[in-house]
Phi, psi and omega in degrees: 000129175248142185228136174253126185249150167226125183236084180252173174295134185075349185214139175224129179215160183215132180234132185245140178237129176293137177253188176105175186280352182286336176260139181285164180297318180300320184296313182294323179297312181294324182293322180292311175305320180295317178300313179300319180297320179293318182292316184295319180290326174298321173298315181301315186296307186286328181289323184264350171288338179291343179244034186290341175266126180295150171285158186296339184260014177225157175225118181271131183231133176252107178270112183274079174213117187269324186236161177056017181235124178274081186295335177291321179291318179301317176299315177293324186281344179232073179294340182281357180259150171254109170277117186253157182259005180236117188294324186290344178264005181270146167286329183223129173255114180254117181256131181258131174225141184226143175222145179291141177259169183295336180276357177100359177270206181226143165259112184260130173245126177254123180247130186249116175257113176285137178234167177057236183288354179248023185300336184275356185252114175222154187200162176219132180237142177231141176211159182243143170245154183273154179299336183252013174291129177292168173305319183294311181297323178295317183286327174293323175292324174297313180300320181300305183294324179297317182292320172305310181299325178275351185294328178293322177294321178296319176299316176294335177276000181079030183244020184292334180292346183265359181259148171236121185250132174229144176245133180242124185273125180277135177308144183298324182299317184291325175298317184289330180290343181263000179289143179301331178304329186264010181284120180279354178262353181056041176074007174279140177232133186238142178217149177215140183195173179205155179219153174210154175210155177212126176212157184173183174214198188294332181248006182205151180212135184228131173230142184221131177224143178206154179218146182212159177207155183206153176220117188228144174221121183231121174230175179296326183270332188215142175229134179232127180233122173232128182214159173209150180209151178230131180225145180212132180225131179238138181234132178230135180225130178252111180273001182105322183247336180206165179249119184254125185232131178223142177220154176225150175212156183209152173218146182205137170226128189220156178219141175218142175231125181235127183248125181287135178233098186068200183267359190219354182243151173215139177240132185217171175220145186226143176217146175206148169235134183205167175211152184202121173292326177296323183266011177060030184247107180287315172208150180210127178241132182225146181203145177171164182266164175213159184214140183225142174234133180249121181296343178238157179298147182292345173291348179256018188296331177295338182253319181207142187211117178232104186239156172231121182237135179239136185217142177240134185229128169255125189233140174246121182243138172234126196262151178288315177236157178301136183284177179298345180256006175081023184251142174260345180198162177188161179252129188234133172247124178222166177220155175218157179232131184231124174249133187218133176233130178230128176235138172225107183231181185299325183278354180140199179226149180219134175232126179224135175214156175217140178220145180235124180241127191226140180271123178279324177242160177060012178296344180287344180257008176291158181303326181220276196241004175068036182218166175218120182231123182238150178230130182227147178204143174218150182210145169225095192239137171272102185291315175198182187311118176079348182249124178238147179237136172227134188208150169221143184213143173211150177210130175240130171256112192255117185226022185227029182281058181279354181262005181294147184284149186289328183281146184292149178288143176280166180299321178297318187295323183291305189293323180274353177054044182269354173224164174287139183242153184296133179199156180257352183193162174212154187206163177203146181204126173233141182215140181204148177234137175237125180239119183244128179219165179117197182299138175258000192253348186292111180256007183293134172248124182226088182286003186298136182051033172085000182277157178253203178277198182277219180118003175090181177280171181213134180237125182245130174239124181240138183229000000 
């Protein structure tokens, strides 16, 4: 029996690992690493808790932004702040959230949570960015609003003498030019684009092409979404004796109109025309109404969203090949119910949804019971100090494959996944753990040779 002991002030612990030939080298190694992590985190917790109270001349900030934030730039531009990597040790927890606007830009919400001696101080700031704003303009706007939001905390921390406040009056002409009444496009935003890629080696080649267009109009009362896209993908493999080639293509044009009814209801209509070689769809027309209820006001959607949406769809399908029921075309009436929950809190974010799609007509020809039910979930949670969990899981129970082609799939089609195959279910799962330990006070930025600042060690486990 091997034991690792820790005898620190306020804490004494011992972790024992069994030895001998019954344990493999890998097992003993991971057990030892785990024990060392426990001991180091114990020392970290008690060592840094002794200095948990900020001095009057510092303000600890935990900036909760994983994506789209140039944290290195923010740290460099705000040197009077102590940016920490552990939220429980911060005086202020700043949460970043972003939603797309009708013009193609973003509506950013910064939520400020006061902690410890600032627990009574909380605030929320919102600002908008334009679709044509550069990355530098976006980070400058973020820095500006972040500074405004933190100024009251700096004042309460006795650091007001280190602030310089200036007010800039915008010209009247510029203000008038930004009023909605002078918008020549009447809130409509258009985009058109295309993409292409080519990669390969001596025995294989892959090409992908796509084009898209959209026209959107968003107001508080009405939202209109019109979009279209065309995609084509080709794969080639040279086995030495034969050349195997596979291609898939799809086209889709869709339109959606959503009308706001009060603060928690929405009524909409959907229509689409599409085709897909993968789904055996030569052409498919769908149209139908939908209604949605949000259990929370939509104004709180950056923090919490719980919706129930019901939709009825009438569809006309024309197939590339005769289906397993010997049909070349058919009309289908179906309805669906979708429940969705999204939370973004200080401890992390969670998103869970479930949907059920059921055929009202033609269900007697389905492979089994004429429905499709799915469950999806994702989470990014700070379990406790230094340990974070991120996970994604999905499961679909599939009982509505009435569009499968009657001819059996070839070996090439199965291996290249170029057509839809019979199945009763599908699933996916991603899981990861991140443990961060070490100094929480290192604000040094050192970009040499691609490196960042400090912040301690990090252990990541992916499954």
